[in-house]
C-alpha positions in Angstrom: 39.8 110.4 -38.9 38.6 108.1 -36.2 39.7 105.0 -34.4 37.1 102.5 -33.4 37.5 99.4 -31.4 35.0 96.6 -32.0 33.7 93.6 -30.2 32.8 90.6 -32.3 29.2 89.5 -31.5 28.6 86.7 -33.9 30.3 84.7 -36.6 28.6 82.2 -38.9 29.2 80.3 -42.1 26.7 80.3 -44.9 25.3 76.8 -45.6 25.2 77.5 -49.3 28.6 79.0 -49.7 31.3 77.6 -47.5 33.8 80.3 -48.5 31.5 83.0 -47.4 31.9 84.4 -43.8 29.3 86.5 -42.2 30.6 88.7 -39.4 28.4 91.1 -37.4 30.2 94.0 -35.6 29.0 95.9 -32.6 30.5 99.1 -31.5 31.7 99.3 -27.9 30.8 102.9 -27.2 32.8 102.9 -24.0 36.0 102.3 -26.1 35.1 104.3 -29.1 37.3 107.4 -29.8 37.2 110.1 -32.4 40.2 111.8 -33.9 39.9 114.7 -36.3 43.0 115.5 -38.4 42.6 118.9 -40.2 44.4 119.9 -43.4 45.1 123.2 -41.6 47.0 122.5 -38.3 45.8 125.8 -36.9 42.2 124.8 -36.9 40.7 122.9 -33.9 37.5 121.0 -34.2 35.4 120.7 -31.0 32.2 118.8 -31.8 30.6 115.6 -30.6 28.6 112.7 -32.0 25.5 111.1 -30.4 25.3 107.3 -30.8 22.8 105.2 -28.9 22.5 107.8 -26.1 26.3 108.1 -25.7 28.2 111.2 -26.5 31.5 110.8 -28.4 33.8 113.8 -28.3 37.0 114.5 -30.2 40.3 113.4 -28.7 43.7 115.0 -29.0 45.2 111.6 -29.6 44.2 108.0 -30.0 46.1 104.7 -29.7 45.9 102.1 -32.4 48.0 98.9 -32.6 50.5 100.4 -30.1 51.0 103.6 -32.0 49.8 106.9 -30.5 48.4 109.2 -33.2 47.8 112.9 -32.4 45.6 115.3 -34.3 48.7 117.2 -35.6 50.3 114.1 -36.9 53.7 115.0 -35.4 53.8 111.8 -33.4 55.5 113.6 -30.5 53.7 111.6 -27.9 54.4 108.3 -29.7 58.1 109.2 -29.9 58.1 110.1 -26.1 56.5 106.9 -25.2 58.8 104.8 -27.3 61.9 106.6 -25.9 60.6 106.0 -22.4 60.1 102.3 -23.0 63.5 101.9 -24.6 65.2 103.9 -21.8 63.7 101.5 -19.2 64.9 98.4 -21.2 68.4 99.9 -21.5 68.4 100.6 -17.8 67.7 97.0 -17.0 70.2 95.6 -19.6 72.9 98.0 -18.2 72.5 96.6 -14.7 73.3 93.0 -15.9 75.8 94.0 -18.6 78.9 92.9 -16.6 77.5 89.3 -16.7 76.8 89.3 -20.4 79.0 88.6 -23.4 79.2 91.2 -26.1 77.1 89.0 -28.4 74.5 88.3 -25.7 74.2 92.0 -25.0 73.7 92.8 -28.7 71.0 90.2 -29.0 69.2 91.7 -25.9 69.5 95.2 -27.2 68.2 94.3 -30.7 65.2 92.4 -29.2 64.2 94.9 -26.5 65.3 98.2 -27.9 65.8 98.2 -31.7 62.6 96.3 -32.2 60.7 99.2 -30.5 62.6 101.8 -32.5 61.7 100.0 -35.7 58.0 99.3 -34.9 55.8 101.3 -37.4 58.7 103.7 -37.9 57.5 104.4 -41.5 54.9 106.6 -39.9 57.7 109.0 -38.9 58.8 109.5 -42.5 59.1 113.2 -43.4 59.4 114.4 -39.8 62.2 116.9 -39.1 65.4 115.7 -37.6 64.9 117.3 -34.3 61.6 115.3 -33.8 63.3 111.9 -34.1 66.4 113.0 -32.3 65.3 111.4 -29.0 65.1 108.0 -30.8 68.6 108.5 -32.2 70.0 109.3 -28.8 68.4 106.0 -27.6 70.1 104.1 -30.4 73.4 105.7 -29.5 73.0 104.7 -25.9 72.1 101.2 -27.0 75.3 100.9 -29.0 77.4 102.0 -26.0 75.7 99.4 -23.8 76.5 96.6 -26.3 80.2 97.5 -26.1 80.1 98.6 -22.5 81.4 102.0 -23.4 81.0 105.2 -21.2 78.2 107.6 -21.9 80.4 110.1 -23.8 82.2 107.6 -26.0 82.1 108.5 -29.8 79.2 106.5 -31.2 79.8 106.4 -34.9 82.5 103.7 -34.9 80.2 101.6 -32.6 77.3 101.9 -35.1 79.7 100.9 -37.9 80.9 97.9 -36.0 77.3 96.8 -35.3 76.3 97.6 -38.9 73.3 99.6 -37.6 71.8 102.2 -39.7 70.9 105.5 -37.9 67.2 106.0 -37.0 66.5 108.3 -40.0 68.0 105.8 -42.4 66.1 103.0 -40.8 62.8 104.9 -41.4 63.9 105.5 -45.0 64.8 101.8 -45.4 61.4 100.6 -44.2 59.5 103.1 -46.3 61.5 102.3 -49.5 60.6 98.6 -49.1 56.9 99.7 -49.6 57.9 101.3 -52.9 59.7 98.2 -54.1 56.7 96.1 -53.3 54.4 98.4 -55.2 56.6 98.6 -58.3 57.1 94.8 -58.3 53.5 93.9 -57.7 54.0 92.5 -54.2 52.1 95.3 -52.3 48.5 95.2 -51.1 45.9 97.2 -52.9 45.8 100.1 -50.4 49.5 100.9 -51.2 48.9 100.7 -54.9 46.2 103.4 -54.4 48.6 105.7 -52.7 51.5 105.4 -55.2 51.4 105.7 -59.0 54.0 104.0 -61.2 55.5 106.3 -63.8 54.6 105.3 -67.4 56.2 107.5 -70.1 54.1 108.6 -72.9 56.6 107.3 -75.4 58.8 104.2 -75.5 61.7 105.7 -73.6 64.6 104.0 -71.7 63.0 105.0 -68.4 60.1 102.6 -69.0 62.1 99.9 -67.3 63.4 102.0 -64.5 60.5 101.4 -62.1 60.0 105.1 -61.3 57.1 106.6 -59.3 55.1 109.7 -60.1 55.9 112.6 -57.7 52.6 114.5 -57.0 52.5 118.2 -57.3 52.5 120.2 -54.1 51.0 123.3 -55.7 48.4 124.7 -53.3 48.7 121.6 -51.0 50.9 122.4 -48.0 49.5 119.4 -46.2 51.4 117.1 -48.6 54.8 118.2 -47.3 55.1 115.3 -44.9 52.9 112.7 -46.5 54.0 109.2 -47.7 52.7 110.0 -51.2 55.1 112.8 -51.6 58.2 111.7 -49.8 58.3 108.1 -50.9 58.3 108.7 -54.7 61.0 111.3 -54.3 63.2 109.0 -52.2 62.5 106.1 -54.6 63.4 108.0 -57.8 66.7 109.1 -56.2 67.9 105.6 -55.8 70.4 104.1 -58.4 68.6 102.1 -61.1 70.4 98.9 -60.0 68.6 99.1 -56.6 65.2 99.9 -58.0 65.3 97.1 -60.5 66.6 94.4 -58.1 65.4 90.9 -58.9 64.0 90.1 -55.5 63.1 91.8 -52.2 66.1 90.1 -50.5 68.5 91.5 -53.1 66.8 94.9 -52.9 67.2 95.1 -49.1 70.8 94.1 -49.3 71.7 96.7 -51.9 69.5 99.4 -50.2 71.2 98.9 -46.8 74.6 99.1 -48.5 73.6 102.3 -50.2 72.2 104.0 -47.1 75.2 102.8 -45.0 77.6 104.4 -47.4 75.6 107.6 -47.5 75.6 108.0 -43.7 79.0 106.7 -42.7 81.4 107.3 -45.6 80.3 110.9 -46.6 
């Protein structure tokens, strides 16, 4: 797996076909990085590639669109960087909190903290709870800042008042939206290639339940934390009324209610 950053060198329209766009890409070797993700986490690949006289060696991690991806796919560095950025934002908000109304503080926290916690959080699907714990601690601190509560105040009532899902549920919420788009035909082609809609061999009642095929893990330990395994399982566990929602807006509303009840009323 590699991440390559490109510089656009030329862009021209065809005179015969106005809808055709010809784009020439040129590699910037000084900014080209190579990341190798092995199916066996215990293996380490140390090799290099020669391109135009430049030597490109493997990196332990690369950054793409603001997400730090490591060769073990545990996203520990990305989580640490996100937590550090959120902590700095909370520190600044806390300094001016006495001058803010509760509503203004909530808007600031949602814009500067929750937006960072939610950015590309579907990549964290399947990670163990202790891996995303730093992000949950940041969300807890953010709720206390909104209500100007002390650091040791019980946070569950605050999250309920704000109607904020916990971090693990927010990850699940974002991921399940992908499944809804796939089953309803709204998703891009690359998601359709990752997920397979279940079609029964006979005309059963389940034909209209929008289920997904859960791939077999036999002999494939590397599938344990992948989107193609976790997402179909989560999707099939949802009540049928949520999976068959008439629109994305209705699906999101029902899904949030479902996750909220699971995390705060159980």
